[in-house]
C-alpha positions as CSV (number, residue, x, y, z in Angstrom):
1,M,-13.2,-78.0,10.2
2,K,-14.4,-74.7,9.0
3,Q,-14.9,-74.2,5.1
4,S,-12.2,-71.8,4.8
5,L,-9.8,-73.8,6.7
6,L,-10.5,-76.8,4.3
7,E,-10.2,-74.8,1.4
8,K,-6.9,-73.5,2.3
9,K,-5.5,-76.9,3.4
10,Y,-6.8,-79.0,0.6
11,R,-7.4,-76.5,-2.2
12,F,-10.8,-77.5,-2.9
13,E,-12.1,-76.0,-6.1
14,N,-15.6,-76.0,-5.0
15,P,-17.0,-75.6,-1.5
16,F,-16.7,-79.1,0.6
17,K,-20.7,-78.9,0.8
18,V,-22.8,-82.1,1.2
19,D,-25.7,-81.8,-1.6
20,P,-29.0,-81.3,-0.2
21,L,-30.5,-84.4,-1.7
22,V,-27.7,-86.5,-0.4
23,R,-28.6,-85.3,3.3
24,K,-32.5,-86.1,2.4
25,A,-31.4,-89.3,1.2
26,V,-30.1,-90.6,4.4
27,H,-33.7,-90.8,5.7
28,Y,-34.6,-93.6,3.1
29,L,-31.2,-95.6,3.8
30,N,-30.5,-98.2,6.2
31,G,-27.1,-97.7,7.9
32,G,-24.1,-99.3,6.3
33,G,-23.9,-101.2,3.1
34,R,-22.0,-100.8,0.2
35,L,-22.3,-97.6,-1.6
36,L,-21.3,-96.3,-5.3
37,D,-20.7,-92.6,-5.6
38,V,-20.7,-91.8,-9.6
39,G,-18.8,-89.0,-10.3
40,C,-17.8,-88.1,-6.6
41,G,-15.8,-84.9,-7.7
42,E,-13.8,-83.6,-4.6
43,G,-15.5,-86.1,-2.3
44,A,-17.9,-84.1,0.0
45,D,-20.6,-86.4,-0.7
46,S,-18.7,-89.4,-0.4
47,A,-17.3,-88.6,3.1
48,F,-20.5,-87.7,4.3
49,F,-21.6,-91.3,3.5
50,A,-19.0,-92.8,4.8
51,K,-19.2,-91.1,8.3
52,E,-22.9,-92.4,8.0
53,G,-21.3,-96.0,7.8
54,H,-21.6,-96.8,4.3
55,Q,-18.7,-98.8,2.6
56,V,-18.0,-96.2,0.2
57,T,-16.8,-96.7,-3.7
58,A,-15.9,-93.3,-5.2
59,I,-15.3,-92.9,-8.8
60,D,-14.3,-89.9,-10.9
61,K,-11.8,-89.1,-13.7
62,N,-10.8,-85.8,-12.9
63,D,-7.2,-86.7,-11.4
64,E,-6.9,-83.3,-9.3
65,Y,-10.1,-83.7,-7.7
66,L,-9.4,-87.1,-6.6
67,K,-5.7,-86.0,-5.1
68,R,-7.5,-83.4,-3.1
69,F,-10.2,-86.0,-2.0
70,R,-7.5,-88.8,-1.0
71,A,-5.6,-86.1,1.0
72,Y,-8.8,-85.3,3.1
73,R,-10.0,-89.2,3.4
74,N,-6.3,-90.0,4.9
75,D,-6.2,-87.0,7.1
76,Q,-9.7,-88.1,8.4
77,K,-9.0,-91.6,8.6
78,L,-12.0,-92.7,6.7
79,S,-10.8,-96.1,5.8
80,N,-14.1,-97.1,4.5
81,I,-13.7,-95.1,1.4
82,S,-12.2,-96.5,-2.0
83,I,-11.2,-93.7,-4.2
84,L,-10.6,-94.9,-8.1
85,R,-9.8,-93.1,-11.0
86,R,-12.7,-94.0,-13.4
87,D,-14.8,-92.3,-16.4
88,V,-18.5,-92.9,-15.3
89,I,-19.3,-93.8,-18.9
90,T,-17.0,-96.6,-19.3
91,Y,-16.7,-97.8,-15.7
92,R,-17.7,-101.6,-15.5
93,Y,-20.5,-101.4,-13.0
94,P,-20.8,-105.0,-11.3
95,R,-24.3,-106.5,-11.3
96,N,-26.2,-106.7,-8.0
97,T,-23.7,-105.1,-6.1
98,Y,-24.6,-101.8,-4.2
99,D,-27.0,-101.2,-1.8
100,V,-27.0,-97.4,-2.7
101,I,-25.9,-95.8,-5.9
102,S,-25.6,-92.0,-5.7
103,C,-25.1,-90.1,-9.0
104,I,-25.2,-86.3,-8.1
105,L,-25.5,-83.8,-11.2
106,V,-23.4,-86.2,-13.3
107,I,-25.7,-87.0,-15.8
108,C,-26.0,-83.3,-17.0
109,C,-22.1,-83.5,-17.9
110,M,-22.6,-86.1,-20.3
111,K,-24.7,-86.4,-23.8
112,R,-28.3,-87.6,-23.6
113,S,-27.2,-90.9,-25.6
114,E,-24.3,-91.9,-23.0
115,F,-27.1,-91.4,-20.1
116,E,-29.2,-93.7,-21.9
117,R,-26.0,-96.1,-22.2
118,I,-25.1,-96.3,-18.6
119,L,-28.9,-96.0,-17.3
120,G,-29.2,-99.8,-17.5
121,L,-25.8,-100.5,-16.2
122,L,-26.5,-98.4,-13.0
123,K,-29.9,-100.2,-12.6
124,R,-28.5,-103.6,-12.8
125,S,-25.5,-102.7,-10.5
126,I,-27.9,-101.7,-7.7
127,K,-29.2,-104.9,-5.4
128,P,-32.9,-105.6,-5.3
129,G,-34.2,-103.4,-2.5
130,G,-31.4,-100.9,-3.1
131,I,-31.6,-97.2,-3.5
132,V,-30.7,-94.8,-6.3
133,V,-30.1,-91.3,-5.5
134,M,-29.9,-88.9,-8.5
135,S,-30.1,-85.2,-9.3
136,A,-29.6,-83.6,-12.9
137,R,-30.1,-80.0,-14.4
138,N,-33.5,-80.0,-16.5
139,Y,-35.1,-78.3,-19.1
140,L,-36.2,-75.4,-16.5
141,D,-32.5,-74.1,-16.0
142,P,-32.0,-70.7,-17.0
143,E,-28.8,-71.8,-18.7
144,M,-30.4,-73.7,-21.2
145,N,-32.2,-70.7,-22.8
146,D,-28.7,-69.4,-22.9
147,Y,-27.3,-72.4,-25.0
148,Q,-30.3,-72.7,-27.2
149,S,-29.8,-68.9,-28.3
150,T,-26.1,-69.1,-28.9
151,E,-25.2,-73.1,-29.5
152,K,-26.3,-75.7,-32.0
153,M,-28.1,-78.7,-30.4
154,I,-26.0,-82.0,-30.8
155,E,-28.8,-84.2,-29.6
156,P,-32.2,-83.8,-28.0
157,N,-31.4,-81.2,-25.1
158,T,-27.6,-81.7,-25.4
159,F,-24.9,-79.1,-26.1
160,R,-21.1,-78.7,-26.3
161,K,-20.2,-77.5,-22.9
162,K,-18.8,-73.8,-23.1
163,E,-16.5,-74.3,-20.2
164,D,-13.9,-76.9,-19.8
165,C,-15.0,-78.9,-16.7
166,C,-16.8,-81.3,-19.1
167,R,-17.4,-81.7,-23.0
168,F,-21.1,-81.6,-23.1
169,V,-24.0,-80.2,-21.3
170,Y,-27.5,-82.2,-21.0
171,F,-30.5,-80.8,-19.7
172,V,-33.0,-83.5,-18.5
173,E,-36.5,-83.3,-19.9
174,K,-39.7,-83.1,-18.3
175,N,-40.5,-85.8,-16.2
176,R,-37.5,-87.7,-17.7
177,L,-36.3,-89.3,-14.2
178,R,-39.5,-90.4,-13.2
179,E,-39.9,-92.1,-16.6
180,V,-36.6,-93.9,-16.7
181,F,-37.1,-95.2,-13.2
182,A,-40.8,-96.3,-13.8
183,D,-39.6,-99.9,-12.8
184,F,-38.3,-98.7,-9.5
185,D,-40.5,-97.9,-6.4
186,I,-40.1,-94.1,-6.1
187,L,-39.8,-92.7,-2.9
188,Y,-39.1,-89.0,-3.6
189,Y,-39.2,-86.9,-6.7
190,F,-38.9,-83.3,-7.2
191,E,-38.9,-81.2,-10.6
192,G,-38.5,-77.5,-10.4
193,F,-36.4,-74.5,-9.4
194,A,-33.9,-75.1,-6.7
195,P,-31.2,-72.7,-5.2
196,C,-27.8,-73.2,-6.0
197,K,-25.8,-75.0,-3.2
198,Y,-22.8,-73.0,-4.0
199,G,-24.6,-69.6,-4.3
200,E,-23.0,-68.9,-7.7
201,H,-26.4,-68.7,-9.4
202,P,-29.8,-67.3,-8.3
203,K,-31.6,-70.5,-9.0
204,H,-31.2,-73.8,-11.2
205,G,-33.8,-76.0,-12.9
206,D,-33.4,-79.5,-11.5
207,S,-34.7,-82.8,-11.1
208,Y,-34.3,-85.2,-8.1
209,I,-35.3,-88.8,-7.6
210,I,-34.5,-91.2,-4.8
211,C,-35.8,-94.9,-5.6
212,R,-35.7,-98.5,-5.0
213,R,-35.2,-101.4,-7.0
214,T,-38.1,-103.7,-6.6
215,K,-36.9,-106.8,-8.3
């Protein structure tokens, strides 16, 4: 279905586009398996993973996003997607459960301390041999300069969000994702400038990682 028809039918707030890192991650994954989409939003990535054969659990706390996603899932008959309204920070991540955890542009919507709190939970929730796919806005992002000039930093690289989509914004430090996953096998890493997938900004400062739990 064309993008314009999708937006008209389901009233998606954002273009229903699969994240480029998610498309890249597929090359590192075995087909099938249990996958957790942390902060799934309106569900484009979850739907993509489901069509690739994964059994997807998609969590997000935005009820409007999930209503649109459920309508799309039901119309597409994607019975291998379970959609749960959960806060990613307080979600009870089960141990050694998922073959894949995808967390795309989610940790930049929380405080640095909250990221540190859930990091261990995410790492324990992935099975040995399982894959974590994660992206975040980083210290290079032009928006950080704006926040530094107008807002008070409440934690390292963390500010209160100006817009109402989330309460906080955290710009990941240099090499941060590489460092926190040093105990994993890093399959792919990128840190630099990347185009905005929605075309809303000239560029973003992003950090990407695809890594495998070894123990």
